[in-house]
C-alpha positions, 0 to 999 in steps of 0.5 A: 107082311105087316098088318099095319095100314093093310086097309085101303079104302081105294082098294076096297072101292076098286074091288067093289066097283069092278063090275063083277057079280057080287058073289065074285066081288065078295070072293076077291074081297075076302081073299084080299082081307085074308092076305092083309091080316095074315089070316088062314081063313076069311069068310062073309056070312049073309043074314037070311030073310028070316033074320035068324040064320046066317049062310056062308056067302064067300070064303077063302080057306073053308071048303068051297062047296059050303058056300051057299049051303052052310047055315047056322042059327044066330044062337050057334057058334061065334059068328052067330054071337057076332050077329046077336050082339052086333059087335066085334068078337075076338077069341084067341082059343075058340075051344075055350069059348062057351059058344064054340061050335065047329061045322065039320063039313066046312073043314074049320076044325083045324082053326084056333083063333076067331075075329068076327065083325058085323056087316052093317049097311044103312043101319041094318045088319046084313051079315058077319065078316070073319077071319080065322087062324090055325095058330092061337092069336091075340088080335090087336085093337088096331086089327079089330079096327081095320076089319071093322073098317073093311066091313063098312065097305063090304056091307054094301056089297052084301046088301047088293047080293041080297037084292040081286038074289031077291032076298029083298022085296023089289019095292025096297030096292030103290030105297036100298040103292039111295041109302047106299049112295049116301052111306058109302061115301060117308064110310070112306070119309070115316075110314080116311079120318081114322087112318089120319088119326092113327098117323097115316097122313097120306090117307084120302077119302076120295069122295067127290059127290055133287052134294054136301058130303062131296064138299066135306070129302074135298075139304078133308082131303085138302086138310090132310094134304096140307098136314102131310106137306107140313109134316114132311117139311118139318121133318125135312128141316130137321134132317137138313139141320143134322146134315148141315153139321158136315158140309160133305153130307149136306142134303144127304137125308133129303136125297135118301128120303126122296130116293127111298120114296121113288124106289118104293113107287117103282116097286108098286108100293101103296101110298101109305108105304111111300110116306113111311119110306120118305119119312124114314129116309129123312130121319134115318141118320137122326141118331148122329145128333148124339155123335160128337163132332170129333168123331162124326167129322173126322176126315181120316180113318176111324179107330175101333172105338170111334167106329163102335161109337158111330155104329150106335147112331141107329140105336140113338135114333130109336131112343130119340124117336121113342115117344114120337108115335111114329109108324113102326115102318119108320122106326124099322128104317131108323134102326135097320138101315145099316143092317145087312141081309147076311147078318154083317150089318149093325147095330144088331147084326140082323139078317134077311128074316128080320128085315122088312122091305122098308129098311132094305129099300132105305139101305140101298138108297143110303148106300147109293147116295153115300157112294156117289157123294164126295167125302173128305177121304175120297171122291164120289163114284160115278153112278155106274161104278156105284151100281156095279158095287151095289149089284156085287153086294146084292149077288153076295147076299148083302143087300136086297137084289130086287131093290138094287135091280129097281135102282138100276132101272131107275138110276138114269132118271134119278141122276138126270133129275138130281143134276137138273134141279136137285131133290128136296122135300116140299116147303116151296122147293121142288121135289121129285113128285113135282118133277115127275109132272114135267116128267119123263122127258129126261129119262 
């Protein structure tokens, strides 16, 4: 699993607002963060009322019986260092750090790497959020930032747990509640702004309060929506210009982008991943700019030299996009949409272990559109024939069977929409997203 964009404000907000007791919510949040960062352990430590000790409040990966009983002073261990300095601390090999101390009762002697960030709510330190791994690991700046953003959402939960456990005087409870109502939407807005600044134009704050912060959140979301539409429209125009070189492939990249998006949505992928699929699908053939027309538009069979040249278009595409600062998921699609799970694809002959879900989805979308489209040397296959061919490839270990199974369920809906209105990206032209509003009448 890639840690890129694992952080999702809506997911944390959903976990925080599901009505569970704070301790149960903390347990779910730590498990979710551990999966997202591919960590072996994720723990939340609560700062006790004396403000000189931390207590383990929730964990995934340490011994459960330590929850509520494992206490450490702020001058002890790396978690204490995070609380002392009120800043993130990342250590590749904890045994080499002067503050290293493991607590045998917790079972953490097997752990090598440490990343901890402070939990701050309403400007007050509430505790420490920690992830640990068994293998030595250098945590990247983006991973530190992701955990920091997650901590901004976890801190109010910790604060609530302190309140419910009577760690905070009753007279202070109303003040904490008011402060949380103010800072929680601000944290969501900041997290969304950081996501957009990293290139995730699908990020939204979803802040809808009846005050100035709500107005700011709605304005930010409208701006992000407009930027995303303009971004997709610009890339769609570039893709259409590439496809226009060959009348038989006109609209191919737009259809592949839309079909990749829809397949991802049917498979339950989050919105940022869907954006990567659409952009990657639009740009998957950008490398064909570097293929001369005599080869690209040749109506007959290609000779060996011409075939080798055509098979370089994913590599050429990556070179073209090298400085575009696109998400790595998009680049995986551009470079890997002709790779196959059994290693028979091109240009690198990658196999299943090397291919994430993104190029697997776009590979199926690309193959399906190519099979069902007329070419100079053959008529397009019917959807049923194309699906049968893809399923044979899936059974043969060439393409991803889960993606093909999703396409089989969705193909009739897709073809009805495609034949009814065509599928193009936004910029005044109806997309599948708009068609879905009129929806499932044509299924």
